[in-house]
VMD Tcl script that builds the backbone (N, CA, C; Angstrom):
set m [mol new atoms 282]
animate dup $m
set s [atomselect $m all]
$s set {name element resname resid chain x y z} {
  {N N UNK 1 A 124.991 143.561 209.638}
  {CA C UNK 1 A 123.982 143.903 208.665}
  {C C UNK 1 A 123.329 142.617 208.162}
  {N N UNK 2 A 122.013 142.612 207.984}
  {CA C UNK 2 A 121.290 141.408 207.583}
  {C C UNK 2 A 120.856 141.516 206.136}
  {N N UNK 3 A 120.664 140.370 205.545}
  {CA C UNK 3 A 120.193 140.313 204.166}
  {C C UNK 3 A 118.674 140.420 204.186}
  {N N UNK 4 A 118.142 141.494 203.657}
  {CA C UNK 4 A 116.704 141.735 203.730}
  {C C UNK 4 A 115.904 140.768 202.869}
  {N N UNK 5 A 116.452 140.363 201.741}
  {CA C UNK 5 A 115.694 139.505 200.839}
  {C C UNK 5 A 115.440 138.137 201.436}
  {N N UNK 6 A 116.393 137.598 202.215}
  {CA C UNK 6 A 116.197 136.254 202.736}
  {C C UNK 6 A 115.704 136.244 204.172}
  {N N UNK 7 A 115.986 137.283 204.966}
  {CA C UNK 7 A 115.611 137.240 206.367}
  {C C UNK 7 A 114.420 138.082 206.707}
  {N N UNK 8 A 113.715 138.621 205.765}
  {CA C UNK 8 A 112.636 139.536 206.093}
  {C C UNK 8 A 111.263 138.873 206.072}
  {N N UNK 9 A 111.190 137.587 206.023}
  {CA C UNK 9 A 109.948 136.808 206.131}
  {C C UNK 9 A 108.885 137.242 205.132}
  {N N UNK 10 A 109.276 137.366 203.870}
  {CA C UNK 10 A 108.297 137.612 202.830}
  {C C UNK 10 A 108.011 139.067 202.539}
  {N N UNK 11 A 108.758 140.007 203.086}
  {CA C UNK 11 A 108.510 141.399 202.756}
  {C C UNK 11 A 108.899 141.708 201.319}
  {N N UNK 12 A 109.924 141.049 200.860}
  {CA C UNK 12 A 110.385 141.242 199.489}
  {C C UNK 12 A 110.224 139.930 198.726}
  {N N UNK 13 A 109.726 139.992 197.511}
  {CA C UNK 13 A 109.577 138.750 196.748}
  {C C UNK 13 A 110.939 138.196 196.354}
  {N N UNK 14 A 110.983 136.891 196.227}
  {CA C UNK 14 A 112.216 136.235 195.821}
  {C C UNK 14 A 112.503 136.633 194.378}
  {N N UNK 15 A 113.648 137.219 194.081}
  {CA C UNK 15 A 113.924 137.670 192.719}
  {C C UNK 15 A 114.066 136.521 191.721}
  {N N UNK 16 A 114.290 135.310 192.160}
  {CA C UNK 16 A 114.463 134.171 191.267}
  {C C UNK 16 A 113.185 133.341 191.119}
  {N N UNK 17 A 112.112 133.724 191.790}
  {CA C UNK 17 A 110.872 132.950 191.736}
  {C C UNK 17 A 110.205 133.123 190.367}
  {N N UNK 18 A 109.633 132.049 189.868}
  {CA C UNK 18 A 108.923 132.096 188.592}
  {C C UNK 18 A 107.514 132.645 188.827}
  {N N UNK 19 A 106.995 133.425 187.912}
  {CA C UNK 19 A 105.629 133.923 188.091}
  {C C UNK 19 A 104.630 132.777 188.004}
  {N N UNK 20 A 103.541 132.886 188.738}
  {CA C UNK 20 A 102.508 131.845 188.741}
  {C C UNK 20 A 101.826 131.831 187.379}
  {N N UNK 21 A 101.642 130.639 186.802}
  {CA C UNK 21 A 100.977 130.502 185.508}
  {C C UNK 21 A 99.500 130.233 185.709}
  {N N UNK 22 A 98.689 130.853 184.877}
  {CA C UNK 22 A 97.264 130.579 184.900}
  {C C UNK 22 A 97.029 129.222 184.248}
  {N N UNK 23 A 96.275 128.384 184.892}
  {CA C UNK 23 A 96.006 127.058 184.342}
  {C C UNK 23 A 94.955 127.159 183.246}
  {N N UNK 24 A 95.137 126.380 182.164}
  {CA C UNK 24 A 94.180 126.365 181.069}
  {C C UNK 24 A 92.980 125.509 181.438}
  {N N UNK 25 A 91.812 125.934 181.021}
  {CA C UNK 25 A 90.664 125.060 181.211}
  {C C UNK 25 A 90.576 124.120 179.998}
  {N N UNK 26 A 89.601 123.240 180.004}
  {CA C UNK 26 A 89.507 122.204 178.989}
  {C C UNK 26 A 89.377 122.778 177.583}
  {N N UNK 27 A 88.542 123.801 177.408}
  {CA C UNK 27 A 88.328 124.351 176.066}
  {C C UNK 27 A 89.584 125.049 175.542}
  {N N UNK 28 A 90.338 125.709 176.401}
  {CA C UNK 28 A 91.586 126.339 175.967}
  {C C UNK 28 A 92.611 125.296 175.539}
  {N N UNK 29 A 92.681 124.204 176.289}
  {CA C UNK 29 A 93.601 123.129 175.939}
  {C C UNK 29 A 93.201 122.500 174.607}
  {N N UNK 30 A 91.916 122.251 174.426}
  {CA C UNK 30 A 91.432 121.663 173.170}
  {C C UNK 30 A 91.730 122.589 171.997}
  {N N UNK 31 A 91.510 123.872 172.172}
  {CA C UNK 31 A 91.784 124.839 171.103}
  {C C UNK 31 A 93.266 124.837 170.735}
  {N N UNK 32 A 94.135 124.803 171.750}
  {CA C UNK 32 A 95.574 124.809 171.509}
  {C C UNK 32 A 95.997 123.551 170.756}
  {N N UNK 33 A 95.426 122.403 171.129}
  {CA C UNK 33 A 95.757 121.141 170.464}
  {C C UNK 33 A 95.314 121.164 169.006}
  {N N UNK 34 A 94.094 121.634 168.757}
  {CA C UNK 34 A 93.581 121.688 167.385}
  {C C UNK 34 A 94.421 122.649 166.539}
  {N N UNK 35 A 94.754 123.807 167.090}
  {CA C UNK 35 A 95.585 124.765 166.351}
  {C C UNK 35 A 96.939 124.166 166.005}
  {N N UNK 36 A 97.518 123.406 166.924}
  {CA C UNK 36 A 98.808 122.762 166.677}
  {C C UNK 36 A 98.698 121.735 165.557}
  {N N UNK 37 A 97.643 120.926 165.586}
  {CA C UNK 37 A 97.452 119.906 164.554}
  {C C UNK 37 A 97.234 120.553 163.189}
  {N N UNK 38 A 96.418 121.598 163.135}
  {CA C UNK 38 A 96.156 122.277 161.862}
  {C C UNK 38 A 97.445 122.889 161.318}
  {N N UNK 39 A 98.235 123.502 162.181}
  {CA C UNK 39 A 99.483 124.117 161.728}
  {C C UNK 39 A 100.431 123.057 161.168}
  {N N UNK 40 A 100.515 121.913 161.817}
  {CA C UNK 40 A 101.396 120.842 161.314}
  {C C UNK 40 A 100.887 120.300 159.987}
  {N N UNK 41 A 99.556 120.164 159.863}
  {CA C UNK 41 A 98.977 119.635 158.629}
  {C C UNK 41 A 99.225 120.600 157.469}
  {N N UNK 42 A 99.093 121.905 157.725}
  {CA C UNK 42 A 99.320 122.895 156.671}
  {C C UNK 42 A 100.774 122.889 156.227}
  {N N UNK 43 A 101.692 122.593 157.128}
  {CA C UNK 43 A 103.102 122.527 156.764}
  {C C UNK 43 A 103.371 121.323 155.878}
  {N N UNK 44 A 102.641 120.216 156.128}
  {CA C UNK 44 A 102.860 118.980 155.389}
  {C C UNK 44 A 102.311 119.040 153.964}
  {N N UNK 45 A 101.299 119.875 153.732}
  {CA C UNK 45 A 100.673 119.919 152.410}
  {C C UNK 45 A 101.586 120.620 151.416}
  {N N UNK 46 A 101.901 119.897 150.364}
  {CA C UNK 46 A 102.677 120.464 149.278}
  {C C UNK 46 A 101.946 120.121 147.988}
  {N N UNK 47 A 101.705 121.098 147.139}
  {CA C UNK 47 A 100.996 120.779 145.901}
  {C C UNK 47 A 101.829 119.862 145.023}
  {N N UNK 48 A 101.165 118.852 144.471}
  {CA C UNK 48 A 101.865 117.917 143.605}
  {C C UNK 48 A 102.085 118.553 142.244}
  {N N UNK 49 A 103.223 118.320 141.645}
  {CA C UNK 49 A 103.456 118.892 140.316}
  {C C UNK 49 A 102.488 118.275 139.307}
  {N N UNK 50 A 102.025 119.089 138.391}
  {CA C UNK 50 A 101.061 118.636 137.406}
  {C C UNK 50 A 101.788 117.876 136.292}
  {N N UNK 51 A 101.272 116.704 135.953}
  {CA C UNK 51 A 101.903 115.926 134.888}
  {C C UNK 51 A 101.541 116.522 133.527}
  {N N UNK 52 A 102.282 116.150 132.526}
  {CA C UNK 52 A 102.030 116.660 131.171}
  {C C UNK 52 A 100.676 116.193 130.660}
  {N N UNK 53 A 100.305 114.960 130.995}
  {CA C UNK 53 A 99.019 114.431 130.542}
  {C C UNK 53 A 97.866 115.216 131.185}
  {N N UNK 54 A 98.011 115.541 132.451}
  {CA C UNK 54 A 96.962 116.303 133.133}
  {C C UNK 54 A 96.850 117.699 132.542}
  {N N UNK 55 A 97.994 118.310 132.251}
  {CA C UNK 55 A 97.976 119.649 131.670}
  {C C UNK 55 A 97.302 119.638 130.298}
  {N N UNK 56 A 97.591 118.629 129.486}
  {CA C UNK 56 A 96.980 118.550 128.155}
  {C C UNK 56 A 95.473 118.315 128.271}
  {N N UNK 57 A 95.065 117.455 129.196}
  {CA C UNK 57 A 93.646 117.180 129.377}
  {C C UNK 57 A 92.910 118.448 129.807}
  {N N UNK 58 A 93.540 119.249 130.635}
  {CA C UNK 58 A 92.916 120.484 131.067}
  {C C UNK 58 A 92.782 121.468 129.902}
  {N N UNK 59 A 93.785 121.515 129.039}
  {CA C UNK 59 A 93.745 122.436 127.896}
  {C C UNK 59 A 92.696 122.013 126.871}
  {N N UNK 60 A 92.635 120.727 126.563}
  {CA C UNK 60 A 91.755 120.261 125.494}
  {C C UNK 60 A 90.387 119.825 125.984}
  {N N UNK 61 A 90.230 119.543 127.265}
  {CA C UNK 61 A 88.961 119.041 127.785}
  {C C UNK 61 A 87.826 120.033 127.675}
  {N N UNK 62 A 88.126 121.306 127.804}
  {CA C UNK 62 A 87.083 122.318 127.751}
  {C C UNK 62 A 86.475 122.415 126.357}
  {N N UNK 63 A 87.206 122.015 125.351}
  {CA C UNK 63 A 86.718 122.099 123.975}
  {C C UNK 63 A 85.773 120.947 123.641}
  {N N UNK 64 A 85.859 119.843 124.374}
  {CA C UNK 64 A 85.115 118.633 124.039}
  {C C UNK 64 A 83.619 118.809 124.095}
  {N N UNK 65 A 83.102 119.454 125.122}
  {CA C UNK 65 A 81.670 119.627 125.267}
  {C C UNK 65 A 81.084 120.506 124.180}
  {N N UNK 66 A 81.795 121.555 123.828}
  {CA C UNK 66 A 81.305 122.471 122.795}
  {C C UNK 66 A 81.270 121.792 121.432}
  {N N UNK 67 A 82.322 121.027 121.113}
  {CA C UNK 67 A 82.335 120.368 119.805}
  {C C UNK 67 A 81.288 119.268 119.740}
  {N N UNK 68 A 81.052 118.578 120.862}
  {CA C UNK 68 A 80.030 117.531 120.875}
  {C C UNK 68 A 78.646 118.145 120.698}
  {N N UNK 69 A 78.399 119.269 121.377}
  {CA C UNK 69 A 77.094 119.923 121.258}
  {C C UNK 69 A 76.852 120.413 119.837}
  {N N UNK 70 A 77.898 120.846 119.167}
  {CA C UNK 70 A 77.739 121.320 117.790}
  {C C UNK 70 A 77.399 120.176 116.835}
  {N N UNK 71 A 77.847 118.974 117.153}
  {CA C UNK 71 A 77.609 117.819 116.283}
  {C C UNK 71 A 76.232 117.194 116.497}
  {N N UNK 72 A 75.619 117.411 117.665}
  {CA C UNK 72 A 74.336 116.782 117.965}
  {C C UNK 72 A 73.203 117.456 117.204}
  {N N UNK 73 A 72.262 116.614 116.785}
  {CA C UNK 73 A 71.070 117.163 116.145}
  {C C UNK 73 A 70.114 117.630 117.236}
  {N N UNK 74 A 69.203 118.508 116.916}
  {CA C UNK 74 A 68.223 118.955 117.924}
  {C C UNK 74 A 67.407 117.797 118.506}
  {N N UNK 75 A 67.100 116.798 117.679}
  {CA C UNK 75 A 66.332 115.649 118.165}
  {C C UNK 75 A 67.135 114.867 119.211}
  {N N UNK 76 A 68.426 114.678 118.928}
  {CA C UNK 76 A 69.275 113.922 119.856}
  {C C UNK 76 A 69.450 114.698 121.164}
  {N N UNK 77 A 69.625 116.019 121.089}
  {CA C UNK 77 A 69.743 116.832 122.308}
  {C C UNK 77 A 68.472 116.716 123.135}
  {N N UNK 78 A 67.330 116.720 122.479}
  {CA C UNK 78 A 66.051 116.594 123.172}
  {C C UNK 78 A 65.929 115.230 123.850}
  {N N UNK 79 A 66.373 114.198 123.155}
  {CA C UNK 79 A 66.342 112.837 123.713}
  {C C UNK 79 A 67.221 112.744 124.961}
  {N N UNK 80 A 68.425 113.315 124.893}
  {CA C UNK 80 A 69.349 113.292 126.038}
  {C C UNK 80 A 68.740 114.057 127.215}
  {N N UNK 81 A 68.125 115.208 126.937}
  {CA C UNK 81 A 67.512 116.012 127.994}
  {C C UNK 81 A 66.337 115.287 128.631}
  {N N UNK 82 A 65.530 114.603 127.802}
  {CA C UNK 82 A 64.386 113.854 128.322}
  {C C UNK 82 A 64.851 112.730 129.246}
  {N N UNK 83 A 65.900 112.027 128.832}
  {CA C UNK 83 A 66.446 110.931 129.628}
  {C C UNK 83 A 67.010 111.453 130.958}
  {N N UNK 84 A 67.685 112.605 130.926}
  {CA C UNK 84 A 68.246 113.183 132.147}
  {C C UNK 84 A 67.145 113.615 133.097}
  {N N UNK 85 A 66.080 114.205 132.554}
  {CA C UNK 85 A 64.966 114.632 133.397}
  {C C UNK 85 A 64.294 113.431 134.060}
  {N N UNK 86 A 64.126 112.346 133.281}
  {CA C UNK 86 A 63.501 111.130 133.848}
  {C C UNK 86 A 64.372 110.574 134.969}
  {N N UNK 87 A 65.690 110.608 134.806}
  {CA C UNK 87 A 66.583 110.102 135.842}
  {C C UNK 87 A 66.499 110.960 137.105}
  {N N UNK 88 A 66.391 112.288 136.921}
  {CA C UNK 88 A 66.258 113.186 138.089}
  {C C UNK 88 A 64.974 112.927 138.825}
  {N N UNK 89 A 63.875 112.775 138.092}
  {CA C UNK 89 A 62.598 112.533 138.726}
  {C C UNK 89 A 62.570 111.188 139.427}
  {N N UNK 90 A 63.197 110.196 138.834}
  {CA C UNK 90 A 63.247 108.864 139.443}
  {C C UNK 90 A 64.050 108.904 140.756}
  {N N UNK 91 A 65.103 109.689 140.773}
  {CA C UNK 91 A 65.955 109.771 141.954}
  {C C UNK 91 A 65.250 110.499 143.094}
  {N N UNK 92 A 64.508 111.553 142.789}
  {CA C UNK 92 A 63.854 112.336 143.824}
  {C C UNK 92 A 62.424 111.896 144.090}
  {N N UNK 93 A 61.948 110.956 143.363}
  {CA C UNK 93 A 60.611 110.414 143.578}
  {C C UNK 93 A 59.531 111.332 143.035}
  {N N UNK 94 A 58.707 110.798 142.218}
  {CA C UNK 94 A 57.624 111.612 141.639}
  {C C UNK 94 A 56.316 110.865 141.670}
}
mol reanalyze $m
mol bondsrecalc $m
mol representation Tube
mol addrep $m
């Protein structure tokens, strides 16, 4: 009796053969590389703990503009606005 798998000249596929892999083209390889880099970068990012000084500045900073605006006279607000407008026009050319 003969072994059909080895002596049959290719009638039966070799059971231990690896399947043929499709080769990647350049764009597929580039996409895979970029995805790998992005995944590694996302793993590395860890939010830094907020310091007490930063937390206090965030809590009290929002109040500063409102209190300053309440203290300004209408003439001073107009002067500040005029100066800002002149700076914008100077930057964009008039």
